[in-house]
C-alpha positions as MATLAB code, in Angstrom:
seq = 'XXXXXXXXXXXXXXXXXXXXXXXXXXXXXXXXXXXXXXXXXXXXXXXXXXXXXXXXXXXXXXXXXXXXXXXXXXXXXXXXXXXXXXXXXXXXXXXXXXXXXXXXXXXXXXXXXXXXXXXXXXXXXXXXXXXXXXXXXXXXXXXXXXXXXXXXXXXXXXXXXXXXXXXXXXXXXXXXXXXXXXXXXXXXXXXXX';
ca = [
     -42.606   52.100   32.859;
     -45.856   54.024   31.849;
     -44.808   57.366   33.105;
     -41.721   56.807   30.950;
     -43.565   55.992   27.872;
     -45.727   59.406   28.416;
     -43.233   61.370   28.909;
     -40.923   59.936   25.846;
     -43.972   60.940   23.757;
     -44.518   64.428   25.257;
     -40.978   65.197   24.808;
     -40.606   64.211   21.059;
     -38.895   60.604   21.293;
     -39.409   57.701   19.441;
     -38.704   54.748   21.951;
     -37.194   54.260   25.221;
     -35.329   51.276   26.499;
     -36.357   49.636   30.054;
     -33.575   49.249   32.626;
     -35.101   46.029   34.733;
     -34.790   47.605   38.425;
     -37.150   48.423   40.689;
     -38.801   50.626   40.715;
     -39.675   50.553   36.818;
     -39.511   47.072   35.668;
     -38.101   44.170   37.726;
     -39.672   41.439   35.775;
     -40.844   39.284   39.176;
     -43.055   42.617   39.678;
     -44.924   42.391   36.794;
     -47.490   39.942   35.634;
     -48.621   39.039   32.163;
     -51.597   41.668   32.481;
     -49.625   44.416   33.526;
     -46.856   43.646   30.698;
     -50.092   43.893   28.194;
     -50.554   46.941   29.561;
     -47.589   48.731   28.823;
     -47.025   46.988   25.421;
     -50.606   48.507   24.233;
     -49.713   51.685   25.954;
     -46.416   52.056   24.048;
     -47.936   50.710   20.928;
     -51.057   53.657   21.283;
     -48.624   56.368   21.876;
     -46.145   55.066   18.850;
     -43.318   54.549   21.311;
     -40.969   51.557   20.635;
     -39.610   49.858   23.543;
     -36.162   49.070   21.561;
     -34.604   47.398   24.314;
     -34.876   45.710   27.711;
     -31.430   46.529   29.672;
     -30.497   44.497   32.566;
     -27.823   44.887   34.998;
     -26.087   41.598   34.823;
     -23.200   40.035   36.364;
     -21.925   36.613   35.159;
     -18.379   36.722   36.688;
     -18.746   36.628   40.530;
     -16.603   33.684   42.367;
     -20.184   33.125   44.418;
     -22.246   30.675   42.528;
     -25.453   31.381   43.844;
     -24.823   35.113   42.334;
     -24.097   33.662   38.976;
     -26.972   31.170   38.897;
     -29.509   34.501   40.464;
     -28.083   36.654   37.575;
     -28.973   33.938   35.056;
     -32.343   33.744   36.323;
     -32.612   37.585   36.190;
     -31.586   37.357   32.530;
     -34.003   34.785   31.782;
     -36.806   36.692   33.050;
     -35.541   39.910   31.303;
     -35.804   37.810   27.792;
     -39.530   36.963   28.882;
     -40.401   40.273   29.829;
     -38.854   41.707   26.257;
     -40.622   39.356   24.413;
     -43.890   40.311   26.275;
     -43.242   44.086   25.541;
     -42.553   43.016   21.950;
     -39.340   44.078   21.704;
     -36.230   41.686   20.403;
     -33.527   43.195   22.264;
     -31.960   42.535   25.667;
     -28.749   44.079   26.886;
     -26.536   42.521   29.118;
     -23.417   43.138   30.832;
     -20.448   40.682   31.183;
     -19.975   41.942   34.763;
     -21.620   44.811   36.254;
     -20.227   45.731   39.816;
     -23.718   47.177   40.944;
     -25.160   50.411   41.980;
     -25.876   51.389   45.831;
     -27.456   54.359   47.874;
     -25.250   56.460   50.256;
     -26.929   59.761   51.330;
     -29.916   59.222   49.180;
     -27.352   59.556   45.889;
     -26.612   56.660   43.491;
     -22.766   55.158   43.453;
     -20.834   53.138   41.989;
     -18.290   53.252   44.608;
     -19.624   50.098   46.849;
     -20.332   48.190   43.803;
     -16.647   48.392   42.436;
     -15.031   48.063   45.971;
     -16.897   44.918   46.395;
     -15.949   43.709   42.610;
     -12.335   44.231   43.681;
     -12.764   42.313   46.400;
     -14.372   39.438   44.865;
     -12.072   39.333   42.010;
      -9.304   38.150   44.600;
     -10.494   34.994   44.486;
     -10.963   34.268   40.768;
      -8.500   35.004   37.583;
      -9.518   37.195   34.740;
      -9.436   34.494   32.768;
     -11.862   32.716   34.976;
     -14.292   35.181   35.043;
     -13.904   35.785   31.448;
     -14.876   32.097   30.782;
     -18.024   32.704   33.309;
     -19.029   35.594   31.451;
     -18.861   33.644   28.202;
     -21.019   31.037   29.704;
     -23.405   33.032   30.866;
     -24.142   34.997   28.030;
     -24.120   31.696   25.889;
     -26.917   30.074   27.970;
     -28.911   33.686   27.950;
     -28.518   33.377   24.233;
     -30.013   30.161   24.149;
     -32.919   31.250   26.282;
     -33.050   34.536   23.888;
     -32.890   32.409   20.712;
     -36.105   30.512   21.771;
     -37.963   33.796   21.675;
     -36.532   35.828   18.985;
     -34.373   37.638   21.027;
     -30.854   39.429   20.549;
     -28.622   39.558   23.395;
     -26.825   42.702   23.055;
     -23.358   42.812   24.806;
     -22.372   46.004   26.052;
     -18.943   47.267   26.222;
     -18.517   48.218   29.651;
     -15.912   47.677   32.617;
     -14.589   45.783   34.286;
     -14.070   42.454   32.567;
     -14.302   44.173   29.509;
     -12.032   46.851   28.752;
     -13.297   50.391   26.906;
     -13.398   50.140   23.439;
     -14.643   47.681   20.657;
     -11.914   44.487   20.872;
     -12.792   42.796   24.422;
     -16.292   43.112   23.558;
     -15.964   41.857   20.065;
     -13.956   38.902   21.380;
     -16.407   37.959   23.712;
     -19.050   37.616   21.321;
     -17.207   35.652   18.898;
     -16.247   33.400   21.863;
     -20.261   32.538   22.503;
     -20.439   31.139   19.132;
     -24.008   32.332   19.228;
     -25.679   34.138   16.294;
     -28.151   35.902   18.062;
     -25.045   37.492   20.347;
     -24.362   41.002   19.019;
     -22.023   44.256   20.268;
     -23.602   46.970   22.121;
     -21.489   49.917   21.896;
     -20.972   52.714   24.063;
     -18.920   55.197   21.966;
     -18.756   57.643   24.336;
     -16.973   55.921   26.578;
     -14.243   54.952   23.816;
     -10.720   56.277   25.013;
      -9.887   56.893   21.462;
     -12.398   58.992   19.787;
     -11.074   59.354   16.163;
     -13.397   59.082   13.385;
     -10.748   56.155   12.206;
     -11.495   54.022   15.592;
     -15.200   54.993   15.902;
     -15.734   53.590   12.472;
];
């Protein structure tokens, strides 16, 4: 994170987002003093930590995977609070990344997601996602954190419609949209607006 802060300043950026995985910022790797150092460095370089990003997945048919996901999101909320940011980005269902021949790939993650999807309906996975996001939002609310739900597949279709519906279903005031507009299949000005 320190390298990213220095590089962001060097390149003229105003802020960064932090992805919560190794080697950058797995929350359990960062104790209170390390978090304080990062927050102070960002402040001294006038770099805003705009958000903490989780690679979350609340829809696995495997109970322990959903529960482990909740623990990771809760730890990420604590990290965000310690880094003086009030946004934690989440996915309903991030299929995962892996390395193959030293290159990052989504292929294995999507194949595994497709396999697991044979054991739960889309509706069931949708409800698990809403439940997981709602639980994260309750923890976030205690810290003044907004949970920003991203519009990424596979449970949420590209566009804003599904992510907006899921945000509404959480019923939580601190759950907001995080739209990656370049992913929209419809790129018209009217649709984007």
